[in-house]
C-alpha positions as CSV (number, residue, x, y, z in Angstrom):
1,M,-84.0,-35.4,38.3
2,A,-84.8,-39.0,37.5
3,L,-82.2,-39.1,34.8
4,W,-79.6,-37.5,37.2
5,R,-80.4,-40.3,39.8
6,L,-80.1,-42.9,37.0
7,F,-76.7,-41.5,36.1
8,L,-75.5,-41.6,39.7
9,A,-76.7,-45.2,40.0
10,M,-74.7,-46.1,36.9
11,L,-71.7,-44.2,38.3
12,Q,-72.0,-46.2,41.5
13,F,-72.4,-49.5,39.6
14,L,-69.4,-49.0,37.2
15,T,-66.9,-47.2,39.4
16,R,-65.6,-46.9,42.9
17,I,-66.4,-43.2,43.1
18,P,-68.3,-42.6,46.3
19,V,-72.0,-42.1,45.6
20,R,-74.5,-41.9,48.5
21,E,-77.4,-44.3,48.4
22,R,-79.9,-41.6,49.0
23,W,-78.8,-39.9,45.7
24,C,-80.0,-42.9,43.8
25,D,-83.4,-43.2,45.6
26,G,-86.1,-44.7,43.4
27,I,-83.7,-46.4,41.0
28,G,-84.4,-50.1,41.3
29,L,-82.5,-52.9,39.5
30,K,-85.3,-53.1,36.9
31,A,-84.4,-49.6,35.8
32,Y,-80.7,-50.4,35.2
33,A,-81.3,-51.4,31.6
34,R,-82.4,-47.8,30.9
35,G,-79.1,-46.7,32.5
36,I,-77.1,-47.8,29.4
37,V,-77.6,-44.3,28.0
38,C,-75.5,-43.0,30.9
39,F,-72.6,-45.4,30.3
40,P,-70.7,-42.9,27.9
41,L,-71.2,-40.2,30.5
42,V,-69.7,-42.4,33.3
43,G,-66.8,-43.0,30.9
44,L,-66.5,-39.2,30.5
45,V,-66.1,-38.8,34.2
46,I,-63.4,-41.4,34.4
47,G,-61.7,-39.9,31.4
48,L,-61.7,-36.4,32.9
49,L,-60.3,-37.6,36.2
50,T,-57.4,-39.6,34.5
51,A,-56.7,-36.6,32.2
52,L,-56.3,-34.4,35.3
53,V,-53.8,-36.9,36.7
54,W,-51.8,-36.7,33.5
55,L,-52.0,-32.9,33.4
56,F,-50.8,-32.6,36.9
57,L,-48.0,-35.1,36.8
58,L,-46.5,-34.7,33.3
59,P,-44.6,-31.4,34.0
60,H,-43.1,-32.9,37.2
61,V,-42.2,-36.5,36.5
62,G,-42.3,-36.9,32.7
63,A,-44.4,-39.0,30.3
64,L,-43.6,-42.6,31.4
65,P,-44.2,-42.2,35.1
66,A,-47.3,-40.1,34.3
67,A,-48.6,-42.8,32.0
68,I,-48.1,-45.5,34.7
69,A,-49.9,-43.3,37.2
70,V,-52.8,-42.7,34.8
71,V,-53.2,-46.5,34.4
72,I,-53.1,-47.0,38.1
73,V,-55.7,-44.3,38.7
74,H,-57.9,-45.8,36.0
75,V,-57.8,-49.2,37.7
76,M,-58.6,-47.6,41.1
77,L,-61.5,-45.7,39.7
78,T,-63.1,-48.8,38.2
79,G,-62.0,-51.2,40.9
80,G,-60.5,-53.4,38.2
81,L,-64.0,-54.4,37.4
82,H,-63.5,-54.8,33.6
83,L,-60.0,-56.2,34.0
84,D,-61.5,-58.9,36.1
85,G,-63.9,-59.6,33.3
86,L,-61.1,-59.7,30.8
87,A,-59.1,-62.2,32.8
88,D,-62.1,-64.5,33.5
89,S,-63.1,-64.4,29.8
90,C,-59.7,-65.3,28.6
91,D,-59.4,-68.1,31.1
92,G,-62.7,-69.6,29.9
93,L,-62.7,-68.8,26.1
94,F,-59.2,-70.0,25.5
95,S,-59.6,-73.2,27.5
96,V,-60.9,-75.1,24.4
97,R,-63.6,-76.8,26.5
98,S,-67.4,-77.3,26.3
99,R,-69.7,-74.4,26.7
100,E,-70.7,-75.5,30.2
101,R,-67.0,-75.9,31.3
102,I,-66.1,-72.5,29.8
103,L,-68.8,-70.9,32.0
104,E,-67.6,-72.7,35.0
105,I,-64.1,-71.5,34.5
106,M,-65.3,-68.0,34.0
107,R,-67.2,-68.1,37.2
108,D,-64.2,-69.4,39.2
109,S,-62.6,-66.6,41.2
110,R,-59.2,-68.0,40.8
111,I,-57.1,-66.7,37.9
112,G,-55.5,-69.0,35.4
113,T,-52.6,-68.7,33.0
114,Y,-54.6,-67.0,30.2
115,G,-56.2,-64.6,32.6
116,A,-52.9,-63.6,34.1
117,L,-51.3,-63.1,30.7
118,A,-54.3,-61.0,29.6
119,L,-53.9,-58.7,32.6
120,I,-50.2,-58.2,32.1
121,V,-50.6,-57.5,28.4
122,A,-53.5,-55.2,28.9
123,V,-51.8,-53.1,31.6
124,L,-48.5,-52.9,29.8
125,L,-50.1,-52.1,26.4
126,R,-52.3,-49.4,27.8
127,T,-49.2,-47.8,29.5
128,A,-47.2,-48.1,26.3
129,L,-49.9,-46.6,24.1
130,I,-50.4,-43.6,26.4
131,Y,-46.6,-43.0,26.6
132,Q,-46.2,-43.3,22.8
133,L,-49.1,-40.9,22.2
134,S,-47.1,-38.3,24.1
135,A,-43.8,-39.2,22.4
136,D,-45.5,-38.7,19.0
137,G,-46.9,-35.3,20.1
138,L,-50.5,-36.4,19.9
139,P,-53.2,-34.9,22.1
140,V,-53.0,-37.2,25.1
141,L,-55.6,-35.4,27.2
142,T,-58.2,-35.8,24.4
143,C,-57.3,-39.5,24.1
144,L,-57.5,-40.1,27.8
145,I,-60.9,-38.4,28.0
146,L,-62.4,-40.3,25.1
147,T,-61.1,-43.8,25.7
148,P,-63.4,-44.6,28.7
149,V,-66.3,-43.0,26.8
150,V,-65.8,-45.4,23.9
151,G,-65.1,-48.4,26.1
152,R,-68.4,-48.0,28.0
153,G,-70.4,-47.1,24.9
154,M,-69.2,-50.2,23.1
155,M,-70.6,-52.3,26.0
156,A,-74.1,-51.5,24.6
157,V,-73.1,-53.4,21.4
158,M,-72.3,-56.5,23.5
159,M,-75.7,-56.2,25.2
160,Y,-78.1,-55.4,22.5
161,R,-80.2,-58.4,21.2
162,Q,-77.9,-60.9,22.9
163,A,-78.8,-63.8,25.1
164,Y,-77.6,-64.0,28.6
165,A,-75.4,-67.1,28.7
166,R,-75.9,-67.9,32.4
167,E,-79.0,-68.5,34.5
168,S,-78.3,-65.6,36.9
169,G,-75.8,-62.8,37.5
170,M,-75.4,-59.1,37.3
171,G,-75.0,-59.1,33.6
172,N,-78.6,-60.2,33.3
173,L,-79.6,-56.7,34.3
174,F,-78.5,-55.5,30.9
175,I,-77.8,-58.2,28.4
176,G,-80.8,-58.7,26.1
177,K,-82.7,-56.1,28.1
178,I,-81.9,-52.8,26.5
179,S,-84.4,-51.4,24.1
180,E,-83.6,-50.4,20.5
181,G,-84.1,-46.8,21.3
182,H,-81.7,-46.8,24.3
183,F,-79.2,-48.7,22.2
184,Y,-79.1,-46.1,19.5
185,I,-79.1,-43.2,21.9
186,T,-76.1,-44.7,23.6
187,L,-74.2,-45.1,20.3
188,L,-75.1,-41.6,19.2
189,L,-74.1,-40.1,22.6
190,M,-70.8,-42.0,22.4
191,A,-70.2,-40.8,18.8
192,F,-71.3,-37.2,19.7
193,L,-68.9,-37.0,22.7
194,T,-66.1,-38.5,20.6
195,L,-66.5,-36.0,17.7
196,I,-67.0,-33.0,19.9
197,V,-64.0,-33.7,22.1
198,G,-61.7,-35.2,19.5
199,G,-62.9,-34.0,16.2
200,F,-63.4,-36.0,13.0
201,T,-59.9,-37.3,13.1
202,T,-61.1,-39.8,15.8
203,L,-63.8,-41.2,13.5
204,P,-61.7,-43.9,11.8
205,A,-60.5,-45.2,15.2
206,L,-64.1,-45.3,16.5
207,L,-65.4,-47.2,13.4
208,I,-62.6,-49.7,13.5
209,T,-63.2,-50.2,17.2
210,L,-66.9,-50.8,16.5
211,T,-66.0,-53.4,13.9
212,G,-63.7,-55.1,16.3
213,V,-66.4,-55.3,19.0
214,L,-68.9,-56.7,16.6
215,G,-66.4,-59.4,15.7
216,L,-65.8,-60.1,19.4
217,R,-69.5,-60.3,20.0
218,Y,-69.9,-62.9,17.3
219,F,-67.0,-64.9,18.5
220,I,-68.2,-65.1,22.1
221,A,-71.8,-65.8,21.1
222,R,-70.6,-68.7,19.0
223,R,-68.6,-70.1,21.9
224,I,-71.0,-69.8,24.8
225,G,-74.4,-68.9,23.2
226,G,-74.5,-65.3,24.4
227,Q,-72.8,-62.9,26.7
228,T,-72.0,-62.6,30.4
229,G,-70.9,-59.8,32.7
230,D,-67.4,-61.0,32.3
231,T,-67.5,-60.7,28.5
232,L,-68.9,-57.2,28.8
233,G,-65.9,-56.2,30.9
234,A,-63.6,-57.9,28.4
235,A,-65.2,-55.9,25.6
236,C,-64.8,-52.7,27.5
237,E,-61.1,-53.3,28.1
238,L,-60.3,-54.5,24.6
239,S,-62.3,-51.7,22.9
240,E,-60.3,-49.1,24.9
241,L,-57.0,-50.6,23.8
242,L,-58.2,-50.9,20.2
243,F,-59.3,-47.3,20.2
244,L,-56.0,-46.1,21.7
245,F,-54.1,-48.2,19.2
246,F,-55.8,-46.7,16.2
247,L,-55.6,-43.2,17.5
248,L,-51.9,-43.7,17.5
249,W,-51.9,-45.3,14.0
250,H,-50.6,-42.9,11.4
């Protein structure tokens, strides 16, 4: 029952899916670091819901409108949480400023040129990849289910044994706080769900995505001395796009 409440707390934290407060009773902020093991399961919920949208719309409107609708629903389910992190991270990291100034820019609620471009590219690329998966006759439903699983599982890579680059913020609930055991359970659960749903043909895309996230982690840590909530969101978005891209690669 405690694990179920922890899952619901993570579902409430990462999505806009309605979760009643009483369903998460007894789950305080200090317990959130343990909730990392639920991240792939939250991704599974998001993936199943977007797959249902695709399944319903495809016969009626065709692949391109269905792909656009899937992306819109994905953004609605997450509240654009990770896209916001991607935009803020790009504004800061590509500003070629000092560490302190980068963090100031990332905290600023206003969006800059790099952030706006990142949002446009991310949304268009996700739509194009989903459409092309369908055009190539690949299993779109499987890809839609797995992509959020991988995106949220890869966030653990950004958190584990990393410093929190700010003095305070929601990212501090996770970054540098997850245990070795919870970290490996999260990765194993992500890999298990990926292989069970998608089979071994998804393994190369998963490994390439992991390599990419490790590189991103190193790059960001060099620039700002650790990670923030924004960089976690950016990693989620980028890992999803990378995973989709290499599922399409053939």
